[in-house]
C-alpha positions in Angstrom: 23.2 27.6 1.8 21.0 25.7 -0.7 17.2 26.1 -0.6 15.0 23.1 0.1 14.1 22.8 -3.6 17.8 22.8 -4.5 18.6 20.3 -1.8 15.9 17.9 -3.0 17.2 18.0 -6.5 20.8 17.4 -5.4 19.7 14.4 -3.3 17.6 13.1 -6.3 20.7 13.2 -8.5 22.7 11.4 -5.9 20.0 8.8 -5.4 19.7 8.2 -9.1 23.4 7.5 -9.4 23.2 4.9 -6.6 20.6 2.9 -8.5 19.9 -0.4 -6.8 22.8 0.0 -4.4 22.1 1.4 -0.9 24.7 3.4 1.0 23.0 2.8 4.3 25.2 0.4 6.2 22.9 -0.2 9.2 20.7 -3.1 8.1 17.8 -2.2 10.5 17.8 1.4 9.2 17.8 0.3 5.6 15.0 -2.2 6.2 12.8 0.3 7.9 13.2 2.9 5.2 12.4 0.2 2.6 9.2 -0.8 4.4 8.0 2.8 4.8 8.6 3.5 1.1 7.0 0.4 -0.2 4.0 0.3 2.1 1.2 0.7 -0.5 -1.5 0.4 2.1 -0.4 3.7 3.8 1.5 6.4 1.9 1.4 9.0 4.7 4.5 7.6 6.4 6.9 8.3 3.6 5.8 11.9 3.2 6.0 12.4 7.0 9.5 11.0 6.9 10.6 13.1 4.0 9.2 16.3 5.4 10.8 15.9 8.7 14.2 15.0 7.2 14.1 17.9 4.8 13.3 20.3 7.7 16.3 18.9 9.6 18.6 19.5 6.6 17.2 23.0 6.0 17.3 24.0 9.6 19.9 21.9 11.5 18.7 23.2 14.9 15.2 21.7 14.7 14.2 18.4 16.2 12.8 16.2 13.4 10.4 14.6 15.9 8.6 18.0 16.4 6.8 18.8 13.1 4.1 20.9 14.8 4.6 24.5 15.8 2.0 24.0 18.6 4.7 22.1 20.4 6.5 25.3 20.9 10.2 26.0 21.5 12.9 26.9 19.0 13.3 23.4 17.8 9.8 22.8 16.5 8.7 23.5 12.9 5.7 23.1 10.6 6.0 19.7 8.9 2.9 20.5 6.8 4.6 23.6 5.4 7.7 21.6 4.3 5.4 18.9 2.9 3.1 21.1 0.9 5.6 23.8 -0.1 8.5 21.7 -1.2 7.6 18.0 -1.4 4.4 18.2 -3.5 6.0 19.7 -6.5 9.1 17.6 -6.1 7.0 14.4 -6.0 4.8 15.4 -8.9 7.7 16.6 -11.1 9.5 13.3 -10.7 6.5 11.0 -10.6 7.5 9.5 -7.3 5.0 7.0 -5.9 3.6 9.0 -3.1 0.2 10.5 -2.3 -0.5 13.7 -4.1 -1.5 15.5 -0.9 0.2 16.2 2.4 0.5 13.6 5.1 -0.3 16.1 7.7 -4.0 16.3 6.8 -4.6 12.6 7.3 -6.7 11.7 10.4 -3.6 10.1 12.1 -1.4 13.2 11.8 -3.9 16.1 11.7 -4.4 16.9 15.3 -1.1 15.9 16.9 0.6 18.5 19.1 3.3 16.4 20.9 6.8 15.3 19.8 6.6 12.2 17.6 8.9 9.9 19.7 8.9 6.1 19.3 6.7 5.7 22.4 3.8 7.7 20.8 1.0 5.4 19.6 -0.2 6.8 16.3 -3.6 5.3 15.3 -3.3 4.0 11.8 -2.7 0.9 9.8 -0.4 -0.8 9.3 1.1 0.2 12.7 4.6 -0.6 11.5 4.6 2.2 9.0 4.3 4.8 11.7 6.4 2.9 14.3 9.3 2.6 11.8 9.0 6.2 10.7 9.2 7.5 14.3 12.2 5.2 15.1 14.0 6.7 12.1 13.3 10.2 13.1 14.4 9.4 16.7 17.7 8.1 15.4 18.3 11.3 13.5 17.4 13.4 16.5 19.8 11.5 18.7 22.6 11.8 16.1 22.7 8.0 15.5 21.7 8.4 11.9 22.4 11.1 9.3 19.4 13.1 7.8 21.1 13.5 4.5 21.8 9.8 4.1 18.3 8.8 5.2 16.6 11.2 2.8 18.8 10.2 0.0 18.0 6.5 0.7 14.3 7.3 0.9 14.4 9.0 -2.5 16.5 6.2 -4.0 13.9 3.5 -2.9 11.1 5.7 -4.4 12.9 5.9 -7.7 13.4 2.1 -7.8 9.8 1.6 -6.9 8.7 4.1 -9.6 10.8 2.3 -12.2 9.6 -1.1 -11.1 6.0 0.0 -11.5 6.6 1.5 -14.9 8.3 -1.6 -16.1 5.4 -3.8 -15.0 2.8 -1.5 -16.6 4.8 -1.3 -19.8 5.0 -5.1 -20.0 1.3 -5.6 -19.2 0.2 -3.0 -21.8 2.5 -4.6 -24.4 1.0 -8.0 -23.7 -2.4 -6.5 -24.4 -1.2 -5.0 -27.6 0.1 -8.4 -28.8 -3.4 -9.9 -28.3 -5.3 -7.2 -30.2 -5.7 -9.4 -33.3 -8.0 -11.7 -31.4 -11.8 -11.4 -31.6 -13.0 -8.2 -29.8 -14.5 -8.8 -26.4 -18.3 -9.1 -26.4 -20.5 -6.7 -24.4 -21.2 -9.4 -21.8 -17.5 -10.3 -21.5 -16.7 -6.6 -20.8 -19.4 -6.6 -18.1 -17.8 -9.7 -16.6 -14.4 -7.9 -16.7 -15.8 -4.9 -15.0 -17.5 -7.0 -12.4 -14.2 -8.7 -11.5 -12.5 -5.3 -11.4 -15.1 -3.8 -9.1 -14.7 -6.8 -6.8 -11.1 -5.9 -6.1 -10.1 -4.0 -3.0 -10.1 -0.2 -2.9 -12.4 0.1 -6.0 -14.6 2.9 -4.9 -13.4 5.2 -7.6 -14.2 2.8 -10.5 -17.9 3.6 -10.9 -16.9 7.2 -11.6 -14.6 6.1 -14.3 -17.1 3.7 -15.8 -19.7 6.4 -16.3 -17.1 8.9 -17.6 -15.8 6.3 -20.1 -19.4 5.7 -21.3 -19.8 9.4 -22.2 -16.3 9.5 -23.8 -17.4 6.5 -26.0 -20.9 7.8 -26.9 -20.8 11.5 -26.1 -20.8 12.7 -29.7 -23.7 10.4 -30.6 -25.6 11.7 -27.6 -24.6 15.3 -28.1 -23.4 15.4 -24.5 -20.0 15.3 -22.8 -18.7 14.7 -19.3 -16.9 17.6 -17.5 -13.3 16.9 -16.4 -13.3 14.9 -13.2 -12.3 16.4 -9.9 -9.8 14.7 -7.6 -11.4 11.7 -5.8 -10.9 13.2 -2.4 -12.2 16.7 -3.2 -15.3 17.7 -1.4 -18.2 19.1 -3.6 -18.3 22.2 -1.5 -14.6 22.9 -2.3 -14.8 22.3 -6.0 -18.3 23.8 -6.6 -19.3 20.5 -8.2 -22.8 19.1 -7.9 -21.8 15.4 -8.2 -19.1 13.0 -9.1 -19.7 13.2 -12.8 -21.4 16.2 -14.5 -22.8 16.0 -18.0 -23.3 19.0 -20.3 -24.6 19.4 -23.8 -21.9 19.8 -26.4 -21.2 23.6 -26.9 -23.2 24.4 -23.7 -21.4 24.4 -20.3 -24.5 24.3 -18.2 -24.8 21.0 -16.3 -27.8 18.9 -17.4 -27.2 15.6 -15.7 -25.5 14.7 -12.5 -24.2 11.3 -11.4 -23.4 10.6 -7.7 -21.7 7.3 -6.9 -22.4 5.2 -3.9 -20.6 2.0 -2.7 -23.4 1.4 -0.2 -27.2 1.4 -0.4 -28.8 4.8 -1.3 -30.9 6.1 1.6 -33.7 8.7 1.9 -31.2 11.2 3.3 -29.1 10.9 0.1 -32.0 11.9 -2.0 -32.9 14.7 0.4 -29.4 16.1 0.1 -29.7 15.9 -3.7 -32.9 17.9 -3.4 -31.1 20.6 -1.4 -28.4 20.9 -4.1 -31.1 21.2 -6.8 -33.0 24.0 -5.2 -29.9 26.2 -5.2 -29.4 25.9 -9.0 -30.7 28.7 -11.3 -30.7 26.3 -14.3 -32.9 23.2 -14.0 -31.1 19.9 -14.0 -32.7 17.2 -16.2 -31.5 14.2 -14.3 -29.9 13.4 -10.9 -28.7 9.8 -11.1 -27.4 7.7 -8.2 -25.1 4.9 -9.3 -24.7 2.2 -6.6 -22.8 -1.0 -6.3 -25.1 -2.2 -3.5 -28.7 -3.4 -3.8 -31.6 -0.9 -4.3 -34.6 -1.0 -2.0 -38.0 -0.7 -3.6 -39.0 2.1 -1.2 -36.0 4.1 -2.4 -37.1 3.7 -6.0 -40.6 4.9 -5.1 -39.3 7.8 -3.2 -37.0 8.9 -6.0 -40.0 8.6 -8.4 -42.1 10.9 -6.3 -39.6 13.7 -6.6 -40.3 14.6 -10.3 -43.3 17.0 -9.8 -41.7 18.4 -6.6 -38.6 19.5 -8.6 -40.6 20.9 -11.5 -39.2 18.4 -14.0 -35.9 17.0 -12.6 -35.9 13.2 -12.4 -34.0 11.5 -9.6 -33.2 7.8 -10.3 -31.2 5.1 -8.6 -29.4 2.7 -10.9 -27.3 -0.4 -10.3 -23.7 0.2 -11.6 -23.4 -3.0 -13.5 -27.0 -2.8 -14.8 -26.1 0.7 -16.1 -23.0 -0.4 -18.0 -24.7 -3.6 -19.3 -27.5 -1.6 -20.9 -25.0 1.0 -22.2 -22.8 -1.6 -23.9 -25.7 -3.3 -25.6 -27.3 0.0 -26.7 -23.9 1.2 -28.1 -22.6 -2.2 -29.0 -20.4 -1.0 -31.9 -18.7 1.4 -29.4 -18.0 -1.2 -26.8 -14.2 -1.4 -27.5 -14.0 2.4 -27.6 -15.6 2.4 -24.1 -13.2 -0.3 -22.9 -10.1 1.7 -24.1 -11.5 4.9 -22.5 -12.0 3.1 -19.2 -8.5 1.6 -19.3 -7.0 5.0 -20.1 -8.9 6.6 -17.2 -7.8 3.9 -14.8 -4.2 4.2 -15.7 -4.1 8.0 -15.5 -5.7 8.2 -12.1 -3.3 9.0 -9.3 -2.4 6.1 -7.1 -4.2 7.7 -4.2 -7.5 7.2 -6.2 -6.7 3.9 -8.1 -3.7 2.2 -6.5 -1.1 0.4 -8.5 -2.3 -3.2 -7.7 -5.8 -2.1 -8.9 -4.3 -0.8 -12.2 -2.3 -4.0 -12.7 -5.4 -6.1 -11.8 -7.4 -4.5 -14.6 -4.7 -5.1 -17.2 -4.2 -8.7 -16.1 -8.0 -9.4 -16.1 -8.3 -7.9 -19.5 -5.4 -9.9 -20.9 -7.0 -13.1 -19.5 -10.4 -12.2 -20.9 -9.0 -11.5 -24.3 -7.0 -14.7 -24.3 -10.1 -16.7 -23.3 -12.0 -15.0 -26.2 
């Protein structure tokens, strides 16, 4: 009997041969799989579907609607175990457009302990992604659909989606390359471009990439560098990080400057939490910088200013994100295109769970338009 890893590879090969042709004859089944796979707003559904179908193939006696051992009985199983143990590596190895982490730790699926039948109302958006997933699992449980066929179709659609995304990205990058002979963007044009990109939906990761790109562009001149970024959904307590971006001196791994990003107004409590972090450090931090995309209240500036003596020489400051990048670009004007290229690279390399595909495409399209205008 093949292992789950071997089974996934076999199904991948079968799916790749099918290409754009589906073998699922039932239209309503095919449409539901396509919706779950292509729903960019919620990627938990496709991993839930794959984990439960894989478990059914691996252990034919289980009920694919019961991916929680707390349910009890011989037909329940750990969907999270199948998801983390087998799907994560499979998805990453083949660059399939899924979240990089298990679906079973999402708020919707984390605390379930009942069978996932179609009458269960899972709280999440869009509702259809969960509704369709549960219907598909119910069809398999009742013998009205084949788990092998459904998992093959799911992988096939993901391959098609992956290749479509790659084709669009290749074309957008190629379009940019064809326009590189034009006058380089001015510093203010780059600020406008970043303003437009930050205004897009799901852009909370972008300020982290902006600051990191700045240090990649000017780090050698400053004698400083940014440490490798942690995953966007990693808690500081888990990674041991002090902030979203950590800056060290070149040839010295001690953190000197910390950046913490906020998509809302910085509050007194945020500064107090920063103080709690600072007192635990044996090496003094030079700067703790909040970067916000919201407005900055005068009392917060004053409170941050009052911290300097209390910390024995660490400055806490709150900066506007666009104000930061505008000043940087004019200060290092001759490195502005190096900054822009670094930012683009960071955006494109981020996993889709941090910077989704529409946001990546939006940047390339906005840059192409800006360079054409120039």
